[in-house]
Residue, then its C-alpha position, 0 to 999 in steps of 0.5 A: m499500499a505505501d508504494k501505492i501511495l507514492k505512486l499515487r502522489e507522483v502521478i498526481t504531482e506530475n498532473l497538477r498544471i496539465q501540460r500539452h500532450s499529457d497521456s496519463v491523465t483524463y478529463v472526468d466528463t460528466d456534461s458531455l463537455i468534450f462533445d459539445l466542445r467539438a462542435k463546429q461553433n464559437h465557444a467561450i470556456f468559464a471557470r476559475r483557476g484549477c478547474g480543468k479548462t486547458l485539460l478540457m480543451f486539449k482532450s477535445a481537441e484529442q477526440a475531434s474528427d479528422e476533418i478537424r485541426t486545433i491550434y493551441l495557444n496560451c495567453e500567458d506567453f503573450k501577457r507581458h506584450s504590448f498592444p497591439d503587438v499583442l494581438l499580431e503575436i497571436l495572428e503570427s503564432v496561429f499563420f505559423e502553427l498552419q504553416q508547420n503542420c500544412t503538408g501533414w494536415f492540408g496536403k503538398k502543393k506549393r500554393l498551400r505554403q505560398i499562402l501562409q508566407e504571404v500572410i506571415s510576411d505581411i503581419d511581420d511588415i506591420k509588427e515592425r512599423p512604428d506605433e502612432t499616437n493620435k491627439t484625440i486621445k487628450v479627449e479621451e483621457n479628459r472623459e475618462n477622468g471625468s468618468t473616474i471622478s464620477s465614480s469615486m463620488t458615487a462612492k463617497h457618497s455610499g461611505l464605501n470606498l475601497g477603490i473596486r468597482a466592476d467595469k461598467s460598458s462606459a468606463a470600458s468602452i472608453r479604454v477601448e477608443q482609448a486604446f483604440q486612438e492610441h494605436q492607430s496606424k497598426l489596427k487601420e492596417l489590420d483592419k484594412n488587410l482583414p479582408g484579404y487574409k480571408r480570401k487567403i484562407r478561403e482559398f486555402f481550404e478550397i486547395s485543402s485535400k484533408v484538413k477541411f475545419v481548424f479550431i483555434q484555441i485561446d487559453d487563459l485570455y485574462h493574462l492580458d491586460r483586460v481592456h485590450q481582451a476585446f481587441v484580441i477577441d473582435y478581430v480573431h472573432r471577424l477572422c473566423k466569421d464565414l469561414p472553417l475556422f471557430f475559435k474557443v477561448a478559455t479564461l476567468r468569467h469576471a476577469s475578462t471583456l470579451y464585449v464591449d460598446r465602441d460609438g455605438q458599435p457592438f465590439g468584440a463577441q457577444e455572449r449567446h450571439d457570437f459565441q456559446p458559453v461553457s461554465i465548468d466551475y463547480d461550486f458550493g451550490n451543489f455540493e454533492k456533485t462538486r463531491r462526486r466530481n473530484l472525488a472521480i479525479l481523485e479515484g482516476f489519479g488512483k487508477i493509473a496508480k493501481m488502486s482500487t476505489k476501496e484503497i482510495s476511500e480508506l485513505f479518510k475517515g469521516q467527512g474527511f474527504s468532503r472537508l478536504v473538498m470545502a477547503g480546496g473551494g471545490v476547485p479540483r487543483d486545490v483539492m488534489s494540492l492540498f490533498l498531497e500536502i497532508l499525505p505525508s503528515v497523516s503516514q505517522g498515524d492512522g494513515k487516514i485523512g480527517k476534518d483536523d487534518v485538513r483544518i490545519s493545512s488550510r491555513s496554508n492554502f489560504e496563504r497562498r491563495i492571498e499570494e496568487l491574488k497579489q501576482d495577478s491583481q492590477d497594482q490599482e485594485q490590489e489593496g482594494l481587494l486585500k481590505g475587502i477581505y479582511l472586512i468579510r472576515e471580520f465580519c464572519l469572526e464578529r459574528k461566528t459563522n463562515i456562511f453571509n449572505i448578500s442582498e441580490e438587488l445590492l450587488k446589481r446596484n453597486d459597482q463597488i461591491r459586486g466587483l469584490i466579490y467577484r473578484l474574490l470568487d475568483y481567487r477562491i477567497i470565498h465560494n459560492c454556496g447558493s443564488a436566489l435564496t429567501h431570508k427568514s428575517q428580511a425580504g428579497t432574495f440574496q445570494a450566499f457565499a462561504i469563507d475560506i476554511g483558511c479564515y478561521a482554521h486558527l480556531r481549534k474549537l469551534e464550540g463556542r466559538f464559531n458557528e460553522i455551517d457544513v456545507s455537504t449536509s443536507q440541511a445546509k441550504e436550510r441553515m444558509r436561510s438564517a445566516p448574517i446578511l452582509t450590508l453596505e452599511w456595515l462595510t461603509e462603519n467599519q472600513e476606518a477599522v481596516p488597518n492603514e499598514n501591513l495589511e496582509d499581516h493583519l490579515l493573516a493573523d490568528n486574532 
């Protein structure tokens, strides 16, 4: 058994982050998503980091029909590129991939390679040209400043000023216009050349004797500057339209802007009109489904390590596995990573993982999420996010609960609250537990959220100090209807208590 566990650790470690052409791991497809992504349709895959977006892309490509080939691009490779060069790099990468696989995919006709080289040479020529700044950008900057002032006034009037705001279409549109004006020269050249590129691609597929369709997979779009995402998707969408090309984008929903308005014209790609959304996020709203999915993944790794499902189940005691899923926020990568961290510490005892083992390790897991937030979030919003975490954590500790409710009306009308909650969901600091819930003490509908277990892991004994709602139980939803309501008024009144210095140290302190 010890040798099998060592092998299990090796298998999980090697597959925590999926690499291209990984043969060992399979995708646990409980909703026929691979079948959906094989369709000749544009798609956007939404999920938190670690939920399997990349793996789903790879496995759907492996199972595509013989007449389809796939080009895979990871936007992390381009995240330090300025705009519009990032768009040029992505386009060039697509045509380079076609060029490298030309003979195997499309045939040996000389004209095929000639077409691709013409497009690549043209893109290279545009890349070498200097950017030209348009003077009208000053007008847009003034408009943006006015919008920011207006937003700040609204925030101060409401009494809450965390510096976090969900992107409004008007604000996003102004930023898009600003970027458009700033790089007018190269963008105009790309737009002018688009019909020519499409004619050449159409000729390319007419000559091809083998492949009839190409899927362009764009992974981790959220690594690009948010305002530039709309530019990239807009051009890719227009390039694919009316051609045997289809895009498959994977990203974080709340850290992405795929569609904006520019001068009254649609810009980018609109959900359900230009692409079909695919959500693979499993949260606590349906905890049993989330638990089963994570268990199936662990059992799949166990199968590779020659372990039976019985042997996998014997690694846990009581509610150990359910608690592991709770601590991981339902995200498979977090759940498996935490499992690897806990496993050596229990080998000295009975070799089984229980609730307390998970609680102890969940603290370090929470700290890693804070660090990830600091690395990924933009500088201007980082402080506001940390303040928001501090306030929510203090609210839950004060009310002695891990679950809190927020009015859906407040989320709808307050940009700062909505922006804070959505971003903390993406960073797995809080976890969605349900929507459209009625509360026992107030009218209206509410959304329920759970703070990460790491926020209260220092409370060694919860009894009398903390009333934890176990989201794995059948009574959880009913108990959520009595959970405290986090209001704008409470956040406003308590924001002055947030430390001005060493906020992260205070956030992670065991009060």
